[in-house]
C-alpha positions as CSV (number, residue, x, y, z in Angstrom):
1,M,76.2,19.5,34.0
2,K,74.7,22.6,33.2
3,M,70.6,22.8,33.7
4,R,68.6,23.8,30.7
5,R,66.5,26.6,31.5
6,P,62.7,26.1,30.4
7,V,62.0,27.5,26.9
8,R,59.5,30.1,27.1
9,L,57.3,31.4,24.5
10,P,56.2,34.2,23.8
11,L,52.7,35.0,25.3
12,P,51.1,35.2,22.1
13,L,52.0,32.2,20.7
14,A,51.4,30.0,23.5
15,M,47.8,31.6,23.9
16,L,47.1,30.9,19.9
17,L,48.5,27.1,20.6
18,L,46.0,26.7,23.4
19,L,42.9,27.8,21.3
20,V,44.0,25.2,18.6
21,G,43.9,22.5,20.8
22,T,40.7,23.0,22.1
23,A,38.9,23.8,18.8
24,V,40.1,20.7,17.6
25,A,39.1,18.5,20.5
26,Q,35.7,20.0,20.9
27,P,33.3,20.0,18.1
28,D,30.6,23.1,18.3
29,D,27.8,21.0,18.9
30,D,27.0,18.5,21.4
31,A,24.6,15.6,20.4
32,T,22.2,17.2,22.8
33,T,18.8,17.8,22.1
34,A,19.1,21.5,21.5
35,A,21.9,20.7,19.0
36,L,19.4,18.5,17.4
37,R,17.3,21.3,16.1
38,I,20.4,22.5,14.5
39,V,19.3,23.6,11.0
40,P,22.7,23.1,8.9
41,A,23.5,25.3,5.9
42,A,25.7,25.8,2.7
43,G,29.2,25.1,3.6
44,D,28.6,23.1,7.3
45,I,30.3,19.5,7.8
46,L,27.8,16.8,9.2
47,E,29.2,14.3,10.7
48,I,27.3,11.1,9.9
49,R,27.1,7.6,11.2
50,I,24.7,4.7,10.5
51,G,24.4,1.9,12.6
52,I,21.2,-0.5,13.3
53,D,19.1,-0.8,16.2
54,P,18.1,-4.5,17.4
55,A,14.3,-5.3,15.9
56,P,11.9,-6.0,19.0
57,T,11.6,-9.8,19.4
58,G,8.9,-10.8,17.3
59,E,8.4,-8.0,14.9
60,P,6.7,-8.7,11.5
61,Y,8.6,-8.7,8.3
62,R,7.8,-5.3,6.5
63,I,7.7,-5.4,2.5
64,L,11.1,-3.3,1.2
65,V,11.8,-1.6,-2.2
66,G,13.4,-4.6,-4.4
67,D,11.8,-7.4,-2.8
68,R,10.6,-10.1,-5.2
69,L,6.7,-10.7,-4.5
70,S,4.7,-14.0,-5.4
71,L,1.1,-13.0,-5.7
72,V,-0.9,-16.5,-5.3
73,F,-4.5,-16.2,-6.3
74,H,-6.7,-18.7,-4.9
75,F,-10.3,-19.4,-7.2
76,G,-12.8,-20.6,-4.9
77,W,-16.4,-21.4,-5.8
78,P,-19.7,-21.2,-3.8
79,P,-20.7,-24.7,-2.4
80,A,-22.7,-26.6,-4.9
81,D,-25.0,-28.2,-1.9
82,E,-25.6,-24.2,-0.6
83,P,-28.1,-21.8,-1.7
84,Y,-26.6,-19.2,-3.7
85,P,-26.6,-15.4,-2.4
86,I,-26.9,-13.1,-4.7
87,Q,-23.9,-10.6,-5.0
88,P,-23.5,-7.4,-6.4
89,G,-22.4,-7.1,-10.1
90,D,-24.5,-10.6,-10.5
91,E,-27.2,-10.3,-13.7
92,I,-30.7,-11.0,-12.4
93,K,-33.4,-12.1,-15.0
94,L,-37.2,-11.6,-13.6
95,Y,-40.1,-13.5,-15.6
96,F,-43.5,-12.2,-14.7
97,R,-46.7,-14.2,-15.9
98,Y,-48.9,-12.4,-18.1
99,S,-50.9,-10.2,-16.7
100,P,-53.1,-6.8,-17.6
101,E,-51.0,-4.6,-15.4
102,I,-47.6,-5.5,-17.6
103,S,-49.8,-4.8,-20.7
104,Q,-50.0,-1.2,-19.2
105,L,-46.4,-0.7,-18.1
106,Y,-45.6,-1.6,-21.8
107,A,-47.8,1.3,-23.5
108,Q,-45.8,3.8,-21.2
109,P,-42.3,3.8,-22.5
110,E,-41.5,7.5,-21.7
111,D,-41.4,7.0,-18.5
112,D,-37.7,5.7,-17.6
113,R,-39.0,3.9,-14.0
114,I,-41.9,2.3,-15.9
115,A,-40.2,-0.3,-17.7
116,V,-40.8,-4.2,-18.6
117,L,-40.5,-6.2,-15.6
118,S,-39.5,-9.4,-17.2
119,R,-36.1,-8.4,-18.3
120,P,-32.3,-9.1,-17.2
121,Y,-31.1,-6.7,-14.2
122,V,-27.3,-6.1,-13.0
123,V,-27.2,-5.8,-9.2
124,E,-25.7,-2.4,-8.0
125,P,-22.5,-2.0,-6.4
126,D,-24.6,-1.2,-3.2
127,G,-26.6,-4.3,-3.7
128,K,-29.9,-3.0,-4.8
129,L,-31.8,-2.7,-7.8
130,W,-34.3,-0.6,-9.3
131,L,-37.2,-2.0,-10.5
132,A,-39.9,-0.4,-12.5
133,G,-42.8,0.5,-10.7
134,L,-41.1,1.1,-7.4
135,A,-40.4,4.3,-5.7
136,E,-37.4,2.9,-3.8
137,P,-34.6,0.7,-4.7
138,V,-34.7,-3.1,-3.4
139,Q,-32.0,-4.9,-1.7
140,V,-31.1,-7.8,-3.3
141,A,-27.5,-8.8,-2.4
142,G,-27.3,-11.6,0.2
143,K,-30.8,-13.0,-0.6
144,T,-31.1,-16.5,-2.7
145,T,-33.3,-16.3,-5.6
146,T,-36.0,-18.0,-3.2
147,Q,-36.3,-15.0,-0.9
148,F,-36.0,-12.6,-3.7
149,A,-39.0,-13.6,-5.6
150,A,-41.2,-13.7,-2.2
151,D,-40.0,-10.1,-1.8
152,L,-41.4,-9.3,-5.1
153,R,-44.7,-10.8,-5.0
154,R,-45.1,-8.6,-1.9
155,L,-43.7,-5.6,-3.3
156,Y,-46.0,-5.7,-6.5
157,Q,-49.2,-7.1,-5.0
158,D,-50.6,-3.8,-4.8
159,Q,-49.7,-3.4,-8.3
160,L,-50.2,-6.8,-10.1
161,T,-52.8,-9.5,-9.4
162,S,-51.7,-12.2,-8.1
163,P,-48.0,-11.2,-9.0
164,Q,-46.3,-14.7,-9.9
165,V,-42.5,-14.1,-10.7
166,Q,-39.5,-16.7,-11.4
167,V,-35.7,-15.1,-10.9
168,S,-32.9,-16.6,-12.3
169,V,-29.4,-15.3,-11.6
170,T,-26.3,-15.4,-13.4
171,P,-23.5,-14.6,-10.9
172,M,-20.9,-12.8,-11.1
173,F,-18.1,-15.4,-10.0
174,E,-18.3,-16.4,-13.6
175,K,-16.4,-13.6,-14.1
176,Q,-13.4,-15.3,-12.4
177,R,-13.1,-17.1,-15.6
178,T,-11.8,-13.9,-17.1
179,L,-9.3,-13.4,-14.4
180,K,-8.0,-16.8,-14.3
181,E,-7.6,-16.2,-17.9
182,L,-4.7,-13.8,-17.3
183,F,-2.6,-16.7,-15.8
184,Q,-3.9,-18.9,-18.8
185,A,-5.2,-21.0,-15.9
186,Y,-7.9,-23.9,-16.3
187,E,-10.8,-25.4,-14.4
188,D,-8.4,-27.9,-12.8
189,R,-6.3,-25.2,-11.7
190,P,-7.7,-23.5,-8.7
191,V,-4.4,-21.7,-7.9
192,S,-2.3,-19.2,-10.3
193,F,0.9,-17.4,-9.6
194,M,2.3,-13.5,-10.7
195,E,5.4,-12.5,-9.7
196,G,6.9,-8.8,-9.5
197,R,9.3,-6.7,-7.9
198,V,8.6,-3.4,-5.8
199,T,9.3,-0.5,-7.4
200,A,11.5,2.2,-6.4
201,D,8.5,4.4,-5.1
202,G,7.6,1.3,-3.0
203,R,4.7,-0.2,-5.3
204,I,3.6,-3.5,-6.8
205,A,1.3,-4.1,-9.9
206,A,-1.5,-6.7,-9.7
207,P,-4.2,-7.8,-12.3
208,L,-7.4,-5.4,-13.0
209,I,-6.5,-2.9,-10.6
210,P,-4.1,0.2,-10.6
211,E,-0.6,-0.2,-9.0
212,I,-1.0,-1.0,-5.1
213,T,1.7,0.6,-2.5
214,A,3.4,-2.6,-0.7
215,A,6.7,-1.1,0.9
216,G,6.1,-0.9,4.3
217,K,3.7,-3.2,4.7
218,T,3.4,-6.9,6.0
219,P,2.6,-9.8,3.6
220,A,-0.2,-10.5,5.7
221,A,-1.8,-7.1,5.8
222,L,-1.0,-6.8,1.8
223,S,-2.9,-9.9,1.5
224,A,-6.0,-8.8,3.1
225,E,-5.8,-5.5,1.2
226,L,-5.5,-7.3,-2.0
227,T,-8.4,-9.6,-1.3
228,A,-10.5,-7.2,-0.2
229,I,-10.4,-5.2,-3.3
230,Y,-10.9,-8.1,-5.9
231,H,-13.9,-8.4,-3.6
232,E,-15.0,-5.0,-4.2
233,L,-14.5,-5.7,-8.0
234,G,-16.8,-8.7,-8.3
235,Y,-14.9,-11.7,-7.0
236,P,-16.1,-12.7,-3.4
237,W,-14.6,-16.4,-4.0
238,T,-11.0,-15.1,-4.9
239,S,-8.2,-14.3,-1.9
240,V,-4.6,-13.4,-2.5
241,T,-1.6,-14.5,-0.3
242,V,1.5,-12.7,-0.6
243,I,4.8,-14.2,-0.3
244,V,8.2,-12.6,-0.2
245,G,10.9,-13.9,-2.1
246,P,14.9,-13.9,-1.2
247,A,15.9,-10.7,-1.9
248,P,19.2,-10.3,-4.3
249,E,22.4,-11.2,-3.1
250,Q,23.7,-8.1,-2.3
251,R,20.9,-5.8,-2.7
252,T,21.0,-4.2,0.8
253,P,25.1,-3.0,0.8
254,P,26.9,-4.2,4.0
255,L,26.9,-1.1,7.0
256,E,30.5,-0.2,6.5
257,A,29.7,0.5,2.9
258,L,26.8,2.9,3.6
259,Q,29.4,5.3,6.1
260,P,30.5,8.7,4.3
261,P,34.1,8.9,3.5
262,N,35.9,9.9,7.0
263,G,32.6,10.1,8.2
264,R,31.7,13.4,7.4
265,V,29.9,15.3,4.2
266,A,30.0,19.1,2.8
267,I,26.9,20.8,2.6
268,A,27.1,22.2,-1.3
269,E,26.0,25.9,-1.6
270,D,22.8,24.4,-3.5
271,G,22.1,22.9,0.1
272,T,22.6,19.1,-1.0
273,F,25.0,16.5,0.5
274,L,25.9,13.0,-1.0
275,L,26.2,9.8,0.8
276,P,26.9,6.3,-0.9
277,F,24.0,4.4,-2.3
278,L,21.2,7.5,-2.1
279,P,20.5,10.2,-4.3
280,P,21.6,13.6,-3.6
281,Q,20.3,14.7,-0.2
282,S,18.8,18.1,0.1
283,V,19.0,20.2,3.7
284,G,15.7,22.2,3.0
285,G,15.6,23.5,6.0
286,R,15.2,20.1,8.1
287,S,17.0,20.0,11.4
288,L,19.5,17.2,12.1
289,A,17.0,15.1,13.9
290,E,14.9,15.7,10.8
291,L,17.8,14.9,8.7
292,A,18.2,11.8,10.4
293,A,14.7,10.3,10.3
294,R,14.8,10.9,6.9
295,L,18.1,9.3,6.3
296,A,16.7,6.4,8.6
297,E,13.3,6.0,6.3
298,Q,15.5,6.2,2.9
299,Y,18.0,3.1,4.6
300,R,15.1,1.4,5.9
301,L,13.7,1.2,2.0
302,L,17.3,-0.1,1.1
303,G,17.0,-3.0,2.9
304,V,18.8,-2.4,6.4
305,P,16.7,-3.3,9.1
306,N,15.9,-0.7,11.9
307,P,18.3,1.8,10.9
308,D,20.0,4.1,13.4
309,V,21.6,7.5,12.0
310,R,23.1,10.1,14.1
311,I,24.2,13.5,12.8
312,R,26.1,16.1,14.4
313,R,27.4,19.6,12.9
314,V,30.9,20.4,12.8
315,R,32.9,23.1,11.5
316,P,34.9,23.0,8.3
């Protein structure tokens, strides 16, 4: 039996095969800190993997784009057996019993600060009132009508003879009926509801206020923010509770559907690349680490909990 001699390849061909094997087996950039600082360019190929990091134990849910939110409005009223504290926006009516000094005030209409004392006033947002004959505004919010009347007698004792004043108030919370009418609610229905979805830009609409950002906040944080806004608008006994309804089925794509074909994308000449379920992405001079963080935020808004995005650059 004859022994076959080993086939010897010409040296240039052997070198070529060795180089090809090395290029296929070893990508240009390892997933190191230095590699993540690389800024990809048109013509590059990116290898992208989307995964999920386990959420920390007890982490509260944060509202996502597309979530259905129920806003529950609670309409309260001040206790009937407790003195009412005057609030910003309340209408105050003052009645000074006749005294000669008031007639003199009537005789000076050209002075805006010297006006008729016995007339309605509206408490300013800062809780103060400008009153005729006084150089400084008077703090009124938080006081009862009895306390405010005592303040007025003291403030006018140098201008009026034995000043006597009666104070009546029309509370601003009467406006809550206007707010309740938006829900077609009635006096025997202290709670009203409205529903809406978080828009693509992460916002939600609510009565009487501009759209407010909801995405990224916990339901408790959004509830507190809405309640504070309505208090500032003059509804001190209104509170809002935000409830997150179940998201529509299949709103969040399955993880495997988010992966790019073959795990790779090509950067086009205009510096953009395409991924499933996302709008066209622009490199825009970002590093691989910055691109990964940007994609993770977009996947989070899609409903992917704690997305983990890994990117590395490979040659075409």
